[in-house]
N, C-alpha and C positions, 0 to 999 in steps of 0.2 A: 654769641661764642663760636657759632660755625665756620665762621670767616676768619678766625685768629689764625695766623701765622706761628708755628709754636717754635719757639727758639727758648734759651735759658732766659731772656727777659720777659717774655710773656709767660712762661711758666712760673716765674717767682712773681708775677702780677696776681696769677691764680693763687698762690700761697697766702700773699698778703690779703687778697680777699677773703679768703677762707677764715685769716686770724682777726679780720674785721668785723667778721659776723660771728664770732666764738660764743657759746653759750656755756658759762662756766658751771652751771648746774649739770647740764648734759655731760660736760667734759668729767665731772667727778663721778657721775653716773657710769660713764663709759670706762674710765679707770677702773671702777670696782668689778666691772664685767670681764676685763682683759688682764689679768695678773701678769706682771712684767713688760707690761705694754706701757710706757711712761710718756712717750711722745704724742699727746692728744690735743687736737685744739679744741674739740667741743662743737662739731656740726652734726645735726641730725641727718639720718640716713635718706629721707626725703628730699633735702636740700641738695645732699652729694648725687642723689637720682637723677635730679634736674640738671646740674651741672656736667653730669655724664652724658645725658641725653644729648645737649646742645653741642659737647665735644664729638661725640659719635657721628655727628652730623657733617663734621668738616675732616680735615685729615688726621683721623684717629692714629694711624700707623705712627706719624710724625710725632702726635703726641706722646704715645706711648714710649718712643724712642728718647724723647726728650725727658720723659717723666722719670725714666728709669736712669738715665744719667745725671739728673739735677735732683735725686731724691733726697728730702731733708729728715726722713725716718718717721714722719707723722703717720699715723694709721688712716687718717683721712687720703692720704695721698694711696695707700693699698686699695681702699675702697672705690676710690673714683677709678683706679686703672680698671680694677675688677667689673664695675659697671660699664664703664666704656666697652670692654670688650664683649660683655652680655648683651650690648645695644646694637653692635655692629650688624649691618644687613649686607653690605658691599662687598662680600668675600665669600669664597666657597667654603664647603666644611672643612677641607683636608688645611687650609690656611687657618680657618679659625680654630681648628683643634691644636694647631701649633702655638697659637697664641695663650690657648686654654692652658696647654702643657707646660709653656713657659711660666704662665702665673702661678699655677699651683705649685711648682717648684720654689715657690718664693714665699708660699704660705708659712705664719706660724703663729695665725691667731683664730680660734674658731668663729669668732663673729665675721671676720674678712672672708672667711671659707664659706660658711651657710649663707651670707648675702650673696656672695659670687655665685654659689650653685644656683639660687632663687632667680637669679638673673639670666641664666642660660636658656631662655625659652627657644632657641634655635634646635634643643635636644627634641622637642615634639615633632618637627620635621624630619629629623634623621636620628630616628630611634635606636636602627640596628649598629649604625657608626658610631654613636655615641655609647651605647651598650657596650660595644668592643672596648673602647677606649676606657669605660669604666672597670671593667675586668682586667685589662693591662695593669691599671693602677693599683688595684688590690694586690697585685703581685710585689709591688714597691716594698722597700725597708723603711720608707719615710712615712710614719704613721699620720702624717698631715694629707698626703696622696690618698690614704685608705680611707680617712675622714671623708676627704672630697666623694670619693665613690659611694661611700654610704648614705650621706647626705642625698647625693643625685639619685641613688635608688629609691629614696623616699619621695623626693621632688618629684619624681618624672616615672618611675617603674613600679609604684605601690599597686599591682592589680594580680589577677587571677595567673595571668601568663607567667608573671616572673615570681609568684609567691614563694612556690617550693625552692628556686634559687636563690632566694634571699633568704630564706631559713637556711640553707646550706652554707651561704656564705658567713652568715652570722655564728654557726657552728664550727666552721673549719678555718675562716681568717683569722688569726689571732694576732694581739699587739699588746704590749703591756701599758702602752700609753694613755693615759686617762681620758684624753678627749676623743680617743678613737672607742674607748670603751662606751663611753657617754653617748656617741652617735649611735653605736649598736643598739643601747638600751633605749634612746629615743626613736629610731627606725622601728624595733620590735612593738614598743608602744602604739605606733601608729598602725603597726600590720594588726593588733588586737581590735583597733576602734573600727578598721575597715573589714576585718576578717575574723571575727571574734572566735568562732568553734576551732578554726584548723590553727589559730595562734594559741589559744588555750592549750589544745593537744600538742603543739610544739614545745609548750614551757613544761608540760609534764615530762618530756622526754628529751629535752634538748642537751647538748654538750657545751653549754656556755659555763664559763668560770663563775665564782660565786658572786664577785663583785658584780659584773655585767648583768648577771642574772637578778640579783636583787635590786640593781638599778631600774631593768626593765620592768619588773613588778610595780616598781615605787612609780615610775613614770607613769605607767597604765593607770594606776590606782588614782594619779593626780588629775588625770582628763577628765573634763565635765561632760564628756560622752560616753564614758563607762558608768553602768549602773550600779547601785549601792550594793547588790548582792555578789555581784562580779568582783567588786573592791574588797569585799569581805573574804571571799575565796582566795583571791591572790594575796591578800594578807596572811592568810594562813599557809600559802606555798613557799613562804618567804625561808631562805636556808639560813640556819642557825650561826655557821661559822664563814665569816668573810674573809678570804685572803686576797689583798690586792698584789 
């Protein structure tokens, strides 16, 4: 697909190919994971990654332009666009961030968001610049931009250097949106796995709302990398009154 000349016709051919390879059981599974997302073809992420990798070897800028202009509303189109951006190598970091910024402004699905974040491996070579971009998005009123930032911190910045900052962000950056709060809970559970003592201390004095706090404890207890004794302790730390 690297030699494809992207236009409306070739883009429609891509959609037809996806439909011809649909997995109905996986479609039903994806529907259950993404409430409100009804336009789902049913293609597994590894297959979408393969297509995105091939597209990124060619004129990926033209592909993205054509894709947005001829969007059919399928979640697979969102996945592919995000994975194409994650795969690109022939652009500088500022152009890359422009594409990332445009993409996250369109996100309305946790699964698209999280898959996109995991594909942004270029972050490892541009930690300072991406860190600034992440912090800027935490200031947004858009909860998906905030979830993007939280998941990026978990994927690339879960280290001693950034741990205090992560705790401060979880305590001070608030949003009532469900998927943002769940991302914070997930991030903190991963903090516990890597930095048990410091995260336990954080849990005893944090400023989290009851819902996020209890979800963080729950997700930590669900981890296979957390010991039985810690799970019992965390169970006892649950707050009794939850307000969402």
